[in-house]
N, CA, C and O atoms as CSV, one atom per row, in Angstrom:
chain,resi,resn,atom,element,x,y,z
A,1,MET,N,N,142.414,-136.482,71.403
A,1,MET,CA,C,141.696,-135.900,71.970
A,1,MET,C,C,143.502,-133.799,72.246
A,1,MET,O,O,144.667,-133.507,72.516
A,2,GLU,N,N,141.784,-133.128,71.750
A,2,GLU,CA,C,142.029,-132.000,71.855
A,2,GLU,C,C,142.447,-131.319,72.984
A,2,GLU,O,O,141.760,-131.940,73.795
A,3,LYS,N,N,143.107,-130.442,73.710
A,3,LYS,CA,C,143.622,-129.335,74.972
A,3,LYS,C,C,142.988,-128.221,74.782
A,3,LYS,O,O,143.350,-127.644,73.757
A,4,LEU,N,N,142.170,-127.693,75.388
A,4,LEU,CA,C,141.128,-126.815,75.481
A,4,LEU,C,C,142.058,-125.315,76.570
A,4,LEU,O,O,143.068,-125.459,77.260
A,5,TYR,N,N,141.025,-123.645,76.286
A,5,TYR,CA,C,142.626,-122.897,76.782
A,5,TYR,C,C,141.216,-122.128,77.449
A,5,TYR,O,O,141.341,-121.282,76.564
A,6,ARG,N,N,139.903,-121.625,78.261
A,6,ARG,CA,C,139.296,-120.948,78.388
A,6,ARG,C,C,139.534,-120.478,79.718
A,6,ARG,O,O,139.908,-120.758,80.857
A,7,THR,N,N,138.958,-119.303,78.658
A,7,THR,CA,C,139.086,-118.185,79.431
A,7,THR,C,C,138.354,-116.595,79.772
A,7,THR,O,O,138.601,-116.039,78.702
A,8,THR,N,N,137.781,-115.788,80.425
A,8,THR,CA,C,136.987,-114.632,80.122
A,8,THR,C,C,137.979,-112.922,80.360
A,8,THR,O,O,137.679,-111.778,80.702
A,9,ASP,N,N,139.207,-113.633,79.950
A,9,ASP,CA,C,139.783,-112.233,80.331
A,9,ASP,C,C,138.913,-111.650,78.326
A,9,ASP,O,O,138.372,-112.511,77.632
A,10,PHE,N,N,138.988,-110.555,77.982
A,10,PHE,CA,C,138.597,-110.688,76.787
A,10,PHE,C,C,139.559,-109.631,76.058
A,10,PHE,O,O,139.215,-109.109,74.998
A,11,ASP,N,N,141.075,-109.272,76.828
A,11,ASP,CA,C,142.049,-108.522,76.402
A,11,ASP,C,C,142.482,-109.734,76.097
A,11,ASP,O,O,142.215,-109.702,74.896
A,12,PHE,N,N,143.038,-110.985,76.303
A,12,PHE,CA,C,143.338,-112.178,76.349
A,12,PHE,C,C,143.015,-113.379,74.807
A,12,PHE,O,O,143.399,-114.033,73.838
A,13,SER,N,N,142.429,-113.096,75.320
A,13,SER,CA,C,141.842,-112.962,73.938
A,13,SER,C,C,141.531,-112.211,72.165
A,13,SER,O,O,141.154,-112.364,71.003
A,14,THR,N,N,141.954,-111.535,72.996
A,14,THR,CA,C,142.468,-110.511,71.357
A,14,THR,C,C,143.461,-111.273,71.129
A,14,THR,O,O,143.643,-112.200,70.340
A,15,LEU,N,N,144.383,-110.542,72.283
A,15,LEU,CA,C,146.117,-110.977,71.653
A,15,LEU,C,C,145.907,-112.911,71.093
A,15,LEU,O,O,146.973,-113.462,70.819
A,16,LEU,N,N,144.336,-113.967,70.936
A,16,LEU,CA,C,144.898,-115.663,71.406
A,16,LEU,C,C,144.590,-115.032,69.716
A,16,LEU,O,O,145.486,-115.215,68.892
A,17,TYR,N,N,143.436,-114.378,69.322
A,17,TYR,CA,C,143.024,-114.166,67.577
A,17,TYR,C,C,143.817,-113.908,67.764
A,17,TYR,O,O,144.660,-114.804,67.822
A,18,TYR,N,N,144.361,-112.188,68.078
A,18,TYR,CA,C,145.893,-112.263,66.674
A,18,TYR,C,C,146.812,-113.165,66.471
A,18,TYR,O,O,147.170,-113.369,65.311
A,19,GLU,N,N,147.435,-113.952,67.624
A,19,GLU,CA,C,147.948,-114.661,67.593
A,19,GLU,C,C,148.029,-116.053,66.259
A,19,GLU,O,O,148.960,-116.790,65.938
A,20,LYS,N,N,146.520,-115.937,65.720
A,20,LYS,CA,C,146.220,-116.986,64.967
A,20,LYS,C,C,145.816,-118.292,66.063
A,20,LYS,O,O,145.966,-119.482,65.787
A,21,LYS,N,N,145.401,-117.882,67.051
A,21,LYS,CA,C,144.854,-119.164,67.941
A,21,LYS,C,C,143.630,-119.280,67.400
A,21,LYS,O,O,142.903,-118.307,67.199
A,22,LYS,N,N,143.196,-120.952,67.020
A,22,LYS,CA,C,142.049,-121.505,66.979
A,22,LYS,C,C,141.110,-121.332,68.001
A,22,LYS,O,O,141.241,-121.787,69.137
A,23,LEU,N,N,139.718,-120.362,67.407
A,23,LEU,CA,C,138.921,-120.235,68.570
A,23,LEU,C,C,137.507,-121.213,68.356
A,23,LEU,O,O,136.546,-121.202,67.586
A,24,LYS,N,N,137.892,-121.912,69.308
A,24,LYS,CA,C,136.501,-123.366,69.378
A,24,LYS,C,C,134.932,-123.423,69.548
A,24,LYS,O,O,134.032,-124.219,69.281
A,25,ASN,N,N,135.120,-121.599,70.393
A,25,ASN,CA,C,133.224,-121.888,71.045
A,25,ASN,C,C,133.444,-120.095,71.612
A,25,ASN,O,O,134.498,-119.475,71.751
A,26,LEU,N,N,132.357,-119.745,71.788
A,26,LEU,CA,C,132.160,-119.540,72.867
A,26,LEU,C,C,130.808,-119.314,73.400
A,26,LEU,O,O,129.753,-119.195,72.776
A,27,GLU,N,N,131.116,-119.263,75.177
A,27,GLU,CA,C,129.994,-119.834,75.775
A,27,GLU,C,C,129.193,-118.937,76.519
A,27,GLU,O,O,129.740,-117.927,76.077
A,28,GLY,N,N,128.416,-118.530,77.221
A,28,GLY,CA,C,127.468,-117.449,78.466
A,28,GLY,C,C,126.954,-116.773,77.483
A,28,GLY,O,O,126.866,-117.005,76.277
A,29,PRO,N,N,126.592,-115.823,78.211
A,29,PRO,CA,C,125.863,-114.303,77.924
A,29,PRO,C,C,126.494,-113.489,77.426
A,29,PRO,O,O,127.657,-113.504,77.829
A,30,PRO,N,N,126.159,-112.330,76.303
A,30,PRO,CA,C,126.951,-112.436,75.979
A,30,PRO,C,C,128.369,-110.826,77.116
A,30,PRO,O,O,129.588,-110.721,76.975
A,31,ASN,N,N,127.392,-109.926,78.088
A,31,ASN,CA,C,128.206,-109.579,79.083
A,31,ASN,C,C,129.003,-110.309,79.465
A,31,ASN,O,O,130.074,-109.714,79.582
A,32,ARG,N,N,129.086,-111.623,79.815
A,32,ARG,CA,C,130.562,-112.464,80.176
A,32,ARG,C,C,130.311,-113.553,79.815
A,32,ARG,O,O,129.640,-114.523,80.166
A,33,ARG,N,N,131.380,-113.050,78.550
A,33,ARG,CA,C,131.319,-115.117,77.556
A,33,ARG,C,C,132.710,-115.767,77.684
A,33,ARG,O,O,133.243,-114.679,77.466
A,34,VAL,N,N,133.095,-116.068,77.743
A,34,VAL,CA,C,133.366,-117.497,78.203
A,34,VAL,C,C,134.957,-118.185,76.892
A,34,VAL,O,O,134.990,-119.353,76.506
A,35,PHE,N,N,136.092,-117.057,76.459
A,35,PHE,CA,C,136.525,-117.496,74.988
A,35,PHE,C,C,137.390,-118.709,75.126
A,35,PHE,O,O,138.508,-118.719,75.641
A,36,VAL,N,N,136.704,-119.817,74.570
A,36,VAL,CA,C,137.171,-121.034,74.237
A,36,VAL,C,C,138.286,-121.543,73.699
A,36,VAL,O,O,137.758,-121.815,72.620
A,37,PHE,N,N,139.896,-122.056,73.497
A,37,PHE,CA,C,140.183,-121.960,71.708
A,37,PHE,C,C,141.260,-123.510,72.118
A,37,PHE,O,O,141.748,-124.050,73.111
A,38,VAL,N,N,141.199,-123.684,70.810
A,38,VAL,CA,C,142.422,-124.578,70.837
A,38,VAL,C,C,144.163,-124.236,71.526
A,38,VAL,O,O,144.872,-123.332,71.086
A,39,ASP,N,N,144.578,-125.187,72.662
A,39,ASP,CA,C,145.544,-124.992,73.289
A,39,ASP,C,C,147.157,-125.712,72.459
A,39,ASP,O,O,147.478,-126.780,72.979
A,40,ASP,N,N,147.606,-125.490,71.914
A,40,ASP,CA,C,148.917,-125.808,71.232
A,40,ASP,C,C,149.897,-126.201,71.286
A,40,ASP,O,O,150.717,-126.719,70.528
A,41,GLY,N,N,149.780,-125.832,72.645
A,41,GLY,CA,C,151.067,-125.449,73.852
A,41,GLY,C,C,151.844,-124.633,74.125
A,41,GLY,O,O,152.592,-124.664,75.102
A,42,THR,N,N,151.741,-123.276,72.809
A,42,THR,CA,C,151.727,-121.976,73.134
A,42,THR,C,C,151.524,-121.173,74.098
A,42,THR,O,O,152.412,-120.504,74.628
A,43,ILE,N,N,150.197,-121.167,74.450
A,43,ILE,CA,C,149.058,-120.884,75.132
A,43,ILE,C,C,149.868,-119.941,77.145
A,43,ILE,O,O,149.932,-118.881,77.768
A,44,ASP,N,N,150.226,-121.312,77.192
A,44,ASP,CA,C,150.425,-120.991,78.216
A,44,ASP,C,C,152.195,-119.256,78.665
A,44,ASP,O,O,152.330,-118.274,79.396
A,45,GLU,N,N,152.845,-119.867,77.806
A,45,GLU,CA,C,154.113,-118.790,77.464
A,45,GLU,C,C,153.512,-117.850,77.323
A,45,GLU,O,O,153.500,-116.899,78.104
A,46,LEU,N,N,152.704,-117.975,75.965
A,46,LEU,CA,C,151.624,-116.892,75.504
A,46,LEU,C,C,151.303,-115.425,76.912
A,46,LEU,O,O,151.634,-114.240,76.942
A,47,ARG,N,N,150.663,-116.156,77.711
A,47,ARG,CA,C,149.889,-115.529,78.975
A,47,ARG,C,C,150.996,-115.320,80.070
A,47,ARG,O,O,150.688,-114.811,81.148
A,48,LEU,N,N,152.163,-115.673,79.825
A,48,LEU,CA,C,153.337,-114.875,80.858
A,48,LEU,C,C,153.757,-113.621,80.392
A,48,LEU,O,O,153.477,-112.616,81.047
A,49,LYS,N,N,154.618,-113.522,78.976
A,49,LYS,CA,C,154.596,-112.857,78.822
A,49,LYS,C,C,153.549,-111.295,78.332
A,49,LYS,O,O,154.064,-110.224,78.010
A,50,TYR,N,N,151.827,-111.595,78.402
A,50,TYR,CA,C,151.121,-110.855,78.354
A,50,TYR,C,C,150.806,-109.607,79.389
A,50,TYR,O,O,150.430,-108.438,79.319
A,51,ILE,N,N,151.438,-111.195,81.044
A,51,ILE,CA,C,151.481,-110.461,81.751
A,51,ILE,C,C,152.382,-109.661,82.585
A,51,ILE,O,O,152.183,-108.766,83.406
A,52,ASN,N,N,154.016,-110.567,81.885
A,52,ASN,CA,C,154.828,-109.448,81.902
A,52,ASN,C,C,155.214,-108.502,80.818
A,52,ASN,O,O,156.321,-108.289,80.324
A,53,ARG,N,N,154.175,-108.041,80.589
A,53,ARG,CA,C,154.272,-106.671,79.216
A,53,ARG,C,C,155.540,-107.254,77.882
A,53,ARG,O,O,156.281,-106.462,77.300
A,54,GLU,N,N,155.532,-108.366,77.696
A,54,GLU,CA,C,156.599,-108.432,77.325
A,54,GLU,C,C,156.207,-108.993,75.556
A,54,GLU,O,O,157.101,-109.475,74.860
A,55,LEU,N,N,155.328,-108.893,75.239
A,55,LEU,CA,C,154.344,-108.808,73.779
A,55,LEU,C,C,154.316,-107.507,73.158
A,55,LEU,O,O,153.510,-106.580,73.243
A,56,LEU,N,N,155.406,-107.661,72.502
A,56,LEU,CA,C,155.275,-107.574,69.792
A,56,LEU,C,C,154.096,-107.550,69.856
A,56,LEU,O,O,153.261,-108.373,70.232
A,57,VAL,N,N,154.001,-105.780,69.168
A,57,VAL,CA,C,151.941,-106.652,68.412
A,57,VAL,C,C,151.506,-105.886,67.547
A,57,VAL,O,O,150.813,-104.947,67.939
A,58,ASP,N,N,151.752,-106.028,66.191
A,58,ASP,CA,C,151.138,-104.834,65.298
A,58,ASP,C,C,150.407,-104.546,65.092
A,58,ASP,O,O,149.612,-105.058,64.304
A,59,PRO,N,N,150.186,-102.675,66.248
A,59,PRO,CA,C,149.142,-102.335,66.388
A,59,PRO,C,C,147.765,-102.642,65.662
A,59,PRO,O,O,146.687,-102.963,66.164
A,60,GLN,N,N,148.213,-102.398,63.966
A,60,GLN,CA,C,146.753,-102.225,63.059
A,60,GLN,C,C,146.501,-104.171,62.819
A,60,GLN,O,O,145.695,-104.511,61.953
A,61,GLY,N,N,146.850,-104.694,63.207
A,61,GLY,CA,C,146.493,-106.242,64.123
A,61,GLY,C,C,145.425,-106.316,64.574
A,61,GLY,O,O,144.213,-106.284,64.361
A,62,LEU,N,N,146.463,-106.461,65.512
A,62,LEU,CA,C,146.323,-106.254,67.256
A,62,LEU,C,C,144.510,-105.427,66.762
A,62,LEU,O,O,143.701,-106.310,66.476
A,63,TRP,N,N,144.076,-104.348,66.689
A,63,TRP,CA,C,143.221,-103.604,66.191
A,63,TRP,C,C,142.015,-104.565,65.811
A,63,TRP,O,O,141.153,-104.937,66.608
A,64,ASN,N,N,142.095,-104.931,64.380
A,64,ASN,CA,C,141.266,-105.793,63.067
A,64,ASN,C,C,140.999,-107.170,64.501
A,64,ASN,O,O,139.899,-107.723,64.480
A,65,ALA,N,N,141.619,-107.440,65.186
A,65,ALA,CA,C,141.276,-108.467,65.946
A,65,ALA,C,C,140.513,-108.239,67.051
A,65,ALA,O,O,139.841,-109.102,67.615
A,66,THR,N,N,140.578,-107.400,67.287
A,66,THR,CA,C,139.608,-106.381,68.971
A,66,THR,C,C,138.404,-106.418,67.795
A,66,THR,O,O,137.768,-107.384,68.216
A,67,LYS,N,N,137.735,-106.004,66.663
A,67,LYS,CA,C,136.443,-105.571,66.204
A,67,LYS,C,C,136.219,-106.628,65.364
A,67,LYS,O,O,135.186,-106.603,64.696
A,68,ALA,N,N,136.867,-107.421,65.273
A,68,ALA,CA,C,137.120,-109.186,64.786
A,68,ALA,C,C,136.147,-109.714,65.501
A,68,ALA,O,O,135.097,-110.111,64.996
A,69,ILE,N,N,136.522,-109.781,67.229
A,69,ILE,CA,C,136.348,-110.838,68.545
A,69,ILE,C,C,134.703,-109.892,69.175
A,69,ILE,O,O,133.954,-110.357,70.035
A,70,LYS,N,N,134.528,-108.731,68.563
A,70,LYS,CA,C,133.436,-108.152,69.471
A,70,LYS,C,C,132.730,-108.424,68.153
A,70,LYS,O,O,131.582,-108.196,68.533
A,71,THR,N,N,132.641,-108.660,67.227
A,71,THR,CA,C,131.057,-108.799,65.941
A,71,THR,C,C,131.404,-110.508,66.604
A,71,THR,O,O,130.473,-111.207,66.206
A,72,LEU,N,N,131.958,-110.991,67.077
A,72,LEU,CA,C,131.167,-112.480,67.683
A,72,LEU,C,C,130.756,-112.607,68.665
A,72,LEU,O,O,129.757,-113.324,68.731
A,73,ILE,N,N,131.175,-112.125,69.676
A,73,ILE,CA,C,130.654,-111.330,70.561
A,73,ILE,C,C,129.900,-110.905,70.824
A,73,ILE,O,O,129.725,-110.698,72.024
A,74,HIS,N,N,128.918,-110.479,69.829
A,74,HIS,CA,C,127.251,-110.216,69.966
A,74,HIS,C,C,126.408,-110.071,68.506
A,74,HIS,O,O,125.393,-109.425,68.250
A,75,GLY,N,N,127.703,-111.409,67.197
A,75,GLY,CA,C,127.423,-111.769,66.490
A,75,GLY,C,C,126.341,-113.150,66.474
A,75,GLY,O,O,125.143,-112.924,66.646
A,76,ASN,N,N,126.797,-114.527,66.268
A,76,ASN,CA,C,126.779,-114.953,65.983
A,76,ASN,C,C,127.620,-116.625,65.974
A,76,ASN,O,O,127.295,-117.337,65.025
A,77,LEU,N,N,128.435,-117.098,66.770
A,77,LEU,CA,C,129.281,-118.440,66.481
A,77,LEU,C,C,129.599,-119.561,65.116
A,77,LEU,O,O,130.338,-120.532,65.273
């Protein structure tokens, strides 16, 4: 059985999407989405690096991930 990770944090969800974590589902209304990702065992480590500002990302890639997540929020999954 796959382990799932749920979050309402838009910015962290964007990072997970950027890091190629599988988005399993979106739950809730568009103004309070719960993002459901498949946890491959690396999400806790990413979360810690995110909180401690220790991540290096490609700005254009992160921007593209942000646009994609916004499209998913306001569209259909």
